[in-house]
Each structure stands twice: as C-alpha cells, then as structure tokens.
C-alpha positions as a printed NumPy array, in Angstrom:
array([[203.943, -22.908, 138.395],
       [201.911, -25.969, 137.318],
       [198.609, -24.449, 138.494],
       [199.391, -21.186, 136.677],
       [200.4  , -23.025, 133.489],
       [197.295, -25.196, 133.619],
       [195.092, -22.138, 133.99 ],
       [196.773, -20.445, 131.001],
       [196.27 , -23.593, 128.914],
       [192.638, -23.701, 129.995],
       [192.103, -20.096, 128.889],
       [193.65 , -20.874, 125.501],
       [191.524, -23.98 , 124.921],
       [188.334, -22.379, 126.228],
       [188.888, -19.431, 123.877],
       [189.263, -21.739, 120.878],
       [186.299, -23.905, 121.867],
       [183.954, -20.958, 122.419],
       [185.103, -19.347, 119.169],
       [184.049, -22.474, 117.272],
       [180.76 , -22.869, 119.141],
       [179.693, -19.219, 118.881],
       [180.871, -18.445, 115.329],
       [177.454, -19.444, 113.973],
       [175.982, -16.578, 116.035],
       [178.516, -14.113, 114.572],
       [180.236, -13.856, 117.966],
       [184.012, -13.706, 118.082],
       [185.94 , -14.969, 121.091],
       [189.549, -13.984, 121.71 ],
       [191.808, -13.658, 124.737],
       [194.673, -11.412, 125.715],
       [197.666, -13.143, 127.283],
       [199.723, -10.537, 129.105],
       [203.119, -11.153, 130.606],
       [203.952,  -9.64 , 133.98 ],
       [202.619,  -6.128, 134.469],
       [203.027,  -4.254, 137.729],
       [199.659,  -4.268, 139.442],
       [198.484,  -4.495, 143.025],
       [198.294,  -8.283, 142.513],
       [201.885,  -8.639, 141.279],
       [203.735,  -6.041, 143.343],
       [204.76 ,  -8.539, 146.047],
       [206.265, -10.926, 143.481],
       [208.044,  -8.124, 141.657],
       [209.658,  -6.957, 144.89 ],
       [211.034, -10.443, 145.673],
       [214.787, -10.767, 145.445],
       [215.835, -12.15 , 142.072],
       [212.474, -11.615, 140.356],
       [213.754,  -8.979, 137.95 ],
       [216.702, -11.267, 137.116],
       [214.117, -13.864, 136.06 ],
       [212.372, -11.294, 133.857],
       [215.688, -10.281, 132.292],
       [216.545, -13.92 , 131.584],
       [213.215, -15.1  , 130.135],
       [211.67 , -12.003, 128.567],
       [213.49 , -10.854, 125.411],
       [212.31 ,  -7.283, 126.078],
       [213.961,  -7.611, 129.49 ],
       [211.308,  -5.675, 131.348],
       [207.816,  -5.684, 132.801],
       [204.792,  -4.579, 130.824],
       [204.017,  -0.893, 131.178],
       [200.683,   0.82 , 131.818],
       [198.809,   1.261, 128.561],
       [200.551,  -1.52 , 126.639],
       [197.399,  -3.662, 126.65 ],
       [195.164,  -0.813, 125.502],
       [195.785,  -1.182, 121.765],
       [194.895,  -4.865, 121.58 ],
       [191.795,  -4.335, 123.719],
       [190.63 ,  -1.545, 121.408],
       [191.343,  -3.695, 118.349],
       [189.397,  -6.66 , 119.707],
       [186.462,  -4.425, 120.669],
       [186.357,  -2.837, 117.203],
       [184.948,  -3.952, 113.855],
       [188.539,  -4.255, 112.611],
       [188.733,  -7.628, 114.409],
       [185.474,  -9.008, 112.996],
       [187.266, -11.957, 111.324],
       [189.617, -12.631, 114.234],
       [188.364, -15.391, 116.505],
       [189.795, -18.181, 118.62 ],
       [193.064, -16.374, 119.269],
       [195.128, -15.958, 122.399],
       [197.094, -12.801, 121.652],
       [200.164, -12.589, 123.844],
       [201.378,  -9.149, 124.868],
       [204.482, -10.363, 126.606],
       [207.67 ,  -8.727, 125.344],
       [208.558, -11.919, 123.484],
       [208.241, -14.26 , 126.488],
       [206.305, -16.894, 124.507],
       [208.605, -16.553, 121.483],
       [211.453, -18.351, 123.254]])
C-alpha cells in the first residue's frame, strides 16, 4: 500500500507543479484519480476473497467504477470548458477520498 500511496501523492504533486510551471504557456495540467475500476489489470485483485467487502467498507458508493464513468471528466478536461481549471487531481471514486 505504501508504494501505491506514494505514487498517488507523486501524481498529485507533479500535477500541481507542472500546472504552475506551464501556466505561462497557457497550458493546463490536471489529473484524473479513479478508484477501482474492473480492468484487465485489476481483475485478479477484484476476484480475491474479501476484496468486495473492502470496497463496501471504504467506498461510500459501495461498488466498483463502471465502464464509461471516467468519460465525462476526460471530455471536460479536453474541452475549452476547462480552460481555467489547472493543477487539479479530480477523483472519480464513489466518495472514497471523502471519508
């Protein structure tokens, strides 16, 4: 868990640092922080005994992310609507980071 947490913290700080450095070039830098989504990289973890109990306990939504639930934020960040949004880690996590 410590390596995973360190990597997440690194993404957050790198996003903020690059946003500050590149703002003068009119470049925005943001990151998407997804919770657990079923993918070929996570399927083994999801199938482990007790994993879904962990999700139910720590994710207020009580479920995994579903296909398509990252699409809206990706479209927003790629559009002109986000032109004043920079340095943000936007968590799409069913409330995981809210608790």
